[in-house]
C-alpha positions in Angstrom: 155.4 -14.5 96.3 153.8 -11.5 97.7 150.4 -10.2 96.9 150.0 -6.9 94.6 150.1 -3.7 96.3 149.5 -0.4 95.4 149.1 3.0 96.9 146.5 5.6 95.3 144.9 9.0 95.8 141.8 8.6 96.6 139.6 8.1 100.0 138.3 5.0 101.8 135.2 4.7 103.7 132.8 2.1 105.0 128.9 3.0 104.8 126.8 0.6 107.0 128.6 -2.9 105.7 129.6 -1.7 102.3 133.4 -0.5 101.8 133.7 2.3 99.2 136.7 3.6 97.4 136.3 7.8 96.1 137.8 8.4 93.4 138.5 11.4 91.2 141.2 14.3 90.3 142.5 16.7 92.8 139.7 19.1 94.1 136.6 16.9 92.4 135.4 16.1 96.1 136.1 13.3 97.4 136.7 14.1 101.3 133.5 16.3 101.0 131.9 13.3 100.3 132.7 10.8 102.0 132.7 13.0 105.0 129.0 14.3 104.3 128.1 10.1 103.9 129.8 9.4 107.0 128.0 11.9 109.0 124.7 11.4 107.3 124.9 7.8 107.7 125.8 8.1 111.4 122.9 10.5 111.9 120.4 7.5 110.6 121.9 5.6 113.5 124.0 3.0 111.3 127.5 2.4 111.5 130.0 4.3 109.4 133.7 5.1 109.1 136.8 6.7 107.4 139.4 3.8 106.3 142.0 6.4 104.8 141.7 10.2 103.2 143.7 11.3 100.4 146.3 8.3 100.1 145.0 4.6 100.1 146.9 1.7 100.4 145.1 -1.6 98.0 146.3 -4.8 99.0 144.8 -7.9 97.8 143.5 -10.8 100.3 141.8 -14.2 99.4 140.9 -12.4 96.1 139.1 -9.3 97.7 140.6 -5.7 97.5 141.6 -4.5 101.0 141.7 -0.4 101.5 144.1 0.7 104.7 145.4 4.0 105.7 149.2 5.2 105.5 149.9 5.6 109.0 151.3 9.2 109.1 147.6 10.4 108.4 145.5 7.9 110.4 142.3 9.4 111.9 142.7 12.3 109.1 140.0 13.9 106.8 141.0 17.2 104.9 138.3 20.0 105.1 138.9 22.2 102.1 139.6 25.7 102.5 139.0 25.0 106.5 141.8 22.2 107.7 142.4 18.9 108.6 140.1 17.0 111.1 140.3 14.2 113.1 137.6 11.9 112.4 136.9 7.6 113.6 138.5 5.4 111.7 138.9 1.8 110.4 142.3 0.2 110.1 140.9 -1.5 107.3 138.0 -2.7 104.8 137.1 -4.5 101.8 136.2 -2.2 99.3 132.9 -2.9 97.1 132.2 -0.3 95.2 133.9 2.3 93.3 132.4 6.0 93.6 133.1 9.2 91.4 131.9 12.2 92.1 130.2 14.6 89.6 129.4 17.8 89.4 126.5 19.6 87.5 126.2 20.1 84.4 126.5 16.1 83.7 128.0 14.9 80.7 127.7 12.3 80.2 123.9 12.8 81.3 123.8 8.8 82.2 127.2 7.1 83.3 128.4 4.1 81.0 126.4 0.8 81.8 128.5 -1.9 84.1 131.6 1.1 84.3 135.2 -0.3 86.1 137.7 1.4 87.9 140.5 -0.3 87.1 143.4 -0.6 89.8 147.0 -1.0 89.8 146.9 -4.0 91.7 145.2 -6.2 88.3 141.3 -6.3 90.1 138.4 -3.2 89.2 135.8 -1.9 91.3 131.8 -1.3 90.3 131.9 1.9 89.7 129.0 4.5 90.4 128.7 8.4 89.5 127.6 10.3 92.3 125.8 14.0 92.0 127.8 16.5 94.4 126.7 19.6 95.0 123.1 18.9 94.3 119.8 19.0 96.4 119.7 15.1 96.3 121.6 13.5 99.4 124.6 11.6 98.7 123.1 8.8 101.2 119.8 9.4 99.4 121.4 8.8 95.8 123.3 5.4 96.8 120.4 4.0 99.0 118.1 4.5 95.5 121.4 2.9 93.4 121.9 0.2 96.2 119.1 -0.5 98.0 120.1 -4.3 98.1 124.0 -3.9 98.8 124.5 -1.0 100.8 123.7 -2.8 103.9 122.0 0.5 105.3 
C-alpha cells in the first residue's frame, strides 16, 4: 500500500529548523512572503531555503508531512510582476506549520484559536496568519508567535 500523496498550490520553505507551507489564493503573496523570510533569515546568519514555489508535492513518511518540489520548477521562485528567479533549494522538508498571508484590514482581527490547514493527504498542519505589507517584519512576527519552536 502506497503512502497518500497530492500536489497543491502553495509554497514550502525551511527557516532555521522549521518547515513551513505557505498557503492562500493566487496573488495572496505566498512567494513574496517566502522570499522575504528566506532572505531575512539568511541575513541574520541562519539557515533558510526554498523547497517549492507555486506547486508542492506532499506525502507522508513516518507519520510526518513531507514537502517536495516538482522537478520542472525546482530552484525557481516567482517574483510577481518581475519574473522567475533562481534560488537555493532543498529537495524535501518535513512540514511543521502552515502560514496564510493576510493583508489589512484584518477581518477577523484575531484568527480562530488552534486553526489548522486540512490537507488532501488526510493530515492537518497548525496554521498561523501572518501579516504582509505592514511595518512588521514577517520573521519578527514568526519569532514572536513561535519563540521556542522556530529554531532561529
